N, C-alpha and C positions, 0 to 999 in steps of 0.2 A: 890471362884475363880471359872471362867470361863477358863477351858484348851483345847487345842487339842493337841492329840497325832498322828502325821503324823509315818505310819509305824506300822502294827498291827500284825507283827510275834511276835517270842517268847515274847522279851522284850518288845514290844510296847503293847501288847495284857494286860500282866501283870502290866503293867505301868497305863495304864487307869482306867484299873477295880481297882486296889488297891489306885489311889486316888480319884476316885468316893466314894470308901469304908469310905475316911476319910472325906465327906464333898465336894467335889469339883464338879463342874458339869462339865463332861468330853465327847469329842468327838473324839471317834477314826476313824482317816482315814487311807485308803489303797486302792490302783488300784486291788487289786486282789476281784474281786465279791464273789467268794466262800467263800474265807477267812470270806469278812466282812458280808456276807447272815450267815453264822454260827456264828460268833460274836455277832450279832444283833439277834439270836434265844436262845442265852445263852448257845453256845456251844462252848467249845476251838477246835482250827483246831490242836491241839496236846495235849498230855497228862502234867497236871501240877497239882499236888493234891493241891485243894482248890480253885483252878483258877473258875470253872464253876459255884460252889456257890456263888462267888464273882461276875460273871457275871451275874447271876439269881438277885442277890439281886439288884445291879447297875440298871439294865433295869427296873425291877420290880418298883424302887423309883423314876425313870425318872431322874436321876444322870449322867447315862449311856447313852452314843448312840454310834451308828457308820455307816458310809458313805464312800461313794468311791468320795463324792464329794470335793476337795479342797477349794471351796470356803464356804463350813461349818466351817472353820477356821475362818474365818472373825468375829471381836468380841472376840474373846478371849483372856485375858489376858495374858496366856503362851502360849507359842508353845513348845513342847517337840517333837523333832525329834529321831526317835528311828529305824531309814532302816537298813536294813542290810547289812555288808562291809565283804562280803567274799573275798577268795583268788584270784587272778588271775587266767583266765583258762591256762596262760603260763606264770608262773612267781610267785612269791612268794609273792608279794606285793599285799596290801589289795586293791579291786576294789570299787572305790569310786563314781561309777556313780550312785550308787543309792541315795548316801548323796546329789549329785550336783544336780540330778535333781528334790529332795524333795524339796532341800532350792530355785531352782530357781524356781519349780511351786510357792511353800508359799509364795515368796516375793511377787507378784501379790494381794496377801490379807493381808499382813501386814497394819497397820495403824502406825501412829507415838506413839512411846511409849511401842510399844507392846516389849515383851519379847522372842526371842528365845532360847530355851535351848537344845544344842545337847548332845545326850546320847548314840548315837551309838563311837562302839570301833573304831577309827582313827589314824592314825600316826600322829605322833607329827608334828605339822605346819598346820594342815587343818583346824584348827578355825580362824588362823589368815588368812588364804586366803579365807574363805567364810565371815569375818566378814563385808567387804565392802560393799558387794552388799546388805546385811541386814540393814545396817547404813544408805545407800543410800538414803532408803525411812523413817529414821528417827526411826528404830527400835533396838533393843540391841541385842548381841548373848552374850551369857555364855555356857559353858559347864559343863555338870554335869555326870560324868560317871558312868555307874553302875558295880556293884559288884556281880550280881545276880548267885546262885547256881542253876541248874536246881535241880527239886524236890524238893527246899525250896526256889523258887522266891517270890512267896505271902508274904511269911515271912519275907525274906530278902527287899521286896519293902518297906512294911510298917513298919517294924521296922528296920531299917538297922544299921551297926556297926558302919557306919562313911558317911558322906556325904560331898564329896568332890566338889567345886563350883570354874571354872576358869573365871575369868573376866577380861578386860580392868580396866588398873587405871584411877580413874576420878569418876565423878557425876553419868556416866549413870552405871559403874560398882558397884557402891554403892547403886544403886536405884536396880538392877537386884539383890545382894547379900540380900537384903531388901526384894526384892518378894518372888525370892526362900527360904527364913525363915519362910513368911507365905505360901506357898503351902505344906513346911514341918511341919507343926506346932505341931503337935503330936509327931514327931521325937527331935523337937527342947525342947518341954515342958517336955521329957526325959532326958534332957543332951547328948544326942546323939551327937559326934564329930562333928563340923561343920568347915570346913577347906575351906578357901578363899585362892585360889590362882591366877597366872596367866596361858591364855591359856594351854603353851606348860606343864606347870608342870602337870595342871588337867589330858592332854592326855597321857601324859605319865606315872602319878599313875595307869592305868586301864591297860596298855603294862606291866609294869614292875612288877605287881602284878601279872598278868597271867604268865610271865617269869620266876617269883621265884617261882610259887607252881608247874610248870612242870620240873623247874632245881631241886627241891626237889623229885621231884617222880622219875625222872631219875635217881638221886644221888643213891637212896635205890634199884633201879633197877639195876643201877650200880655195888654195892655193895652184890646184889643177883648173876650175874655173876661171881665174885669172891669166892662166898660163894659156887658156884657150883664148882670148879677148886678145892676147898680147903675142902670140905665135911662138911661145918660152916653153921649155920642155919642162915637165914635173917631175920628171924620176931624174933628172940630172938636179934640178934643183933639192929633189930629196936626198940624193947621194951626197951634194955637196953639207947640206944642213946636217947629213947624218955623223959627219968628219966632228962635229963639234961634241965634244962627250958631254956636255949638258943637257944637250939634244939628244944624240942616239939615233940610228936611222932604224930601229924596230918599229915597227905600225906607222911607218908613213908610207906605206904604199899606197898611190892614189888609184881608184878603182871606181868598181861600183856600191862601196862600203860595205857597212857591217850588218852582220843579219844574227840568227840563231835563237836559243832561248834566253842569252843573258844580260847582251848588252841594252838592244832597245827598249828593253820591258823594264831593266833595274835602271835606266837613265829617266824614263819616265816615272818610274816609283820615287826615286828619289827627288824629283822636281814636285810630284803631287806631295810628298810627305814633308818638303821645305817647307809648303805653302800651307798645311797644314800647323806646322810650328811660326808660322807668323814669319818666316823667313826667305817667302818665296825669292824675293830680288837676288840673294844668294847664288841662287843658283839657275836663274833665268836662261842664262848662256847656253844651258844642255836644249833647251825647246831648240834655237838654233840647230847646236849640235844635229840633233834627229833631223832637223828640217834639211839640212844640209846633205847629211845621208841619204835620205829619200828621193832627193833633187837627183843625184845621181845616179840613180837607178831610170830615172827617163833620159837622162841625158845618153845614155850607153842605145835605149831606143831609138834616140832622134841620131845617132849614128849609123843604126842601122838603116833607118827612111833613108836616110842622107847618101848611103852607101848604095841603096838601090833606086837613086834617082829620085827619090819622094813616091813611089810606088810600091806600096807593101802588101796589098792586096792580091790573094792567092800565089805569095812568091812563097816559096819552100825556105824556111830559116832553120839551120840546124843549131840547136844550143847545147852548147859543152857545159853541164854541169848543171843539176839539183839541187844538191845540197849548199849548204850557206856558205860553206869551207870543205876544202880537201881532207880525207882522212874521218870522213865522220858521215853519216846517214841523213843527220838532223835536217829537216824543211823547214822549220819553223822561223816564220819572220825571214825567209831567204832570200836575199838579192838575185839569187839566181832564177829562183820560179817565178819572182816579181817580174824580171826582166819578158822572162819567157809569156806568161799572162797578159801583159800590156800588148805585146807584140801578134799575142791570138786575137785579142780584143781590137786590133785594126786590120784584120782579114790575112793574116799571114798563115801559111801551112807550117805550123810550128812542130820540129822534131828533137825531142829531149833526149840525150842521153848521158849517164852518171856511171862510174860503177859501184855505189852501193845503195843510191838515193830513190832508184825509180818507183818502187813499189808505196814508198811513204809520199813520193808525189802523186804518184796515182789515185792515192785515198783521196785526197785534199781536192786534185784538179784530174778527172777523169776526162775530161774534155780534152786534153791534150793528147798529141801523137808520144809514145814513148820507144826506143829503139834499145836494147843492153848493148849491141855493139856500135862502137865506135862511128866504124867505117860503113857501116849499114845507115847510120844517124846523116851521114857527111853528103852520101849519096843522091845526087840530083840538086844538092842543096843552091841554092842561087845567093844566099849570105851565111856565113857561120858567125855564131857568137861564143866565144869564150869567156864564162861568168863563172867559172868554179876552178881555180887552179891546180886541178889534179895533175901529177906527173904525165899521165896518159896523156894528157894533151898539151902541157907547156913544155916538156921533154922529149917525150916519146913520138912526137906528132912533127911528121918532117912535109915542110910546105909543099914538094914537089907531088908526094904522097897525096896529099890532100889536094894537090889541084887535078890532079888523074880521078878525081870521084865527083867533083861538084861541078855544076853545070856553068856559075859565073865564080870569079874569084874576089869573093868581099868577103875581108873577115874583120870583124869588130872584137880588141881586145879590151875585155871588160876589167881586167885584172892587169894590166899591162905586164903581162908574164912572157912574151913572146920577143924575138931578137927580130925588131922591124924592118931591118937589111935583110935577112934571109926571106922573109917572106915577100917583100918587095921585088927580088932579082927573081920570086918564083912568078913573079906573075902577078901577084897579090894585090888588089888596094886594099891598103893595109892603115884602120882607125884606131888609135890608142886612145885614151883616156887622158885630158889634159897634154896631148904631145903632138907636136907638128906632123 
């Protein structure tokens, strides 16, 4: 089939390359010339394992192309819309300007029988609002939310754990479902759950999934706060809870909390939309989820200050990590970068290292000092903070090797990713999050 993908940011670029890899002819469209030039040369404008290889293969086969011209969407059977929905500059609600502009521009090139498929994360009610303009030219709208994990996005697109499709009742909706079964034929053949819903349910699936994951993370971080007050070990607590199959161990890692371009802004937008619907009380708990998450960043800073005897000014602090999670260069709402900035504000000489995110971090916070080489960042440090759990830090950094580089052996494990016993045996003052 011939597909267009409108918006070639993180979601769109991965989706376009993945769809080409399973045999479709795909054109990716974006107004950002720099982004399109990079993609057309086979280089992703962000770090995502496996994506460059997928781009190179699709471009070489002729199955994949990129352009800034929306007119190139004409003739496609299916048009995926995956533009960003950031948080509004003044408020918590989602900014839908980019979605609205993309649909308005695309409609001019639609033909009767075309299928437009929304993939952007939007407030419930958006699809119903957009459908009339698409239907006015004889096309149909469906909503197919994405469930990508940064660092695993290629895998999650090609081999998803479920496919959700929101459509209107009637013959057009049935045709849309049939078309999307053909689009996702490899997953259908693997018997991947294919769930057909109405528009509102499809929109809610995405935001409620993110809200649940954020709540689970903040729950264990709330338990970390109690553990710190009582001398309990939140890591052992999480292990014990995880053996309950109703709860599970995933997303019960206490630390400095979640960040990135999805969970923080999505839970805020969800709460804002609920208030617009007159149901704000139903998700009031999300405000506390957000507050707990932000408190844990400050707690990491407090541990550094305490580890340095209450004096941070002029002390060299090595910050291991800048991205919000490993296997990504995304620094949007990054807890790691937030901790670094807070320490800098207290007068510390902060040195940040990260395998992938340094340039993105430098663009946002040029006032900080960056070192690509991990050992160079550790050299002469008075304290070390692990804030992004890259393997380079959690598995490949030997405590004795690190001890030979630093000035003072103080480490704050913001992700509870290290073995306290081995670090303390090497002479380190080890401080975890919610650990005695």
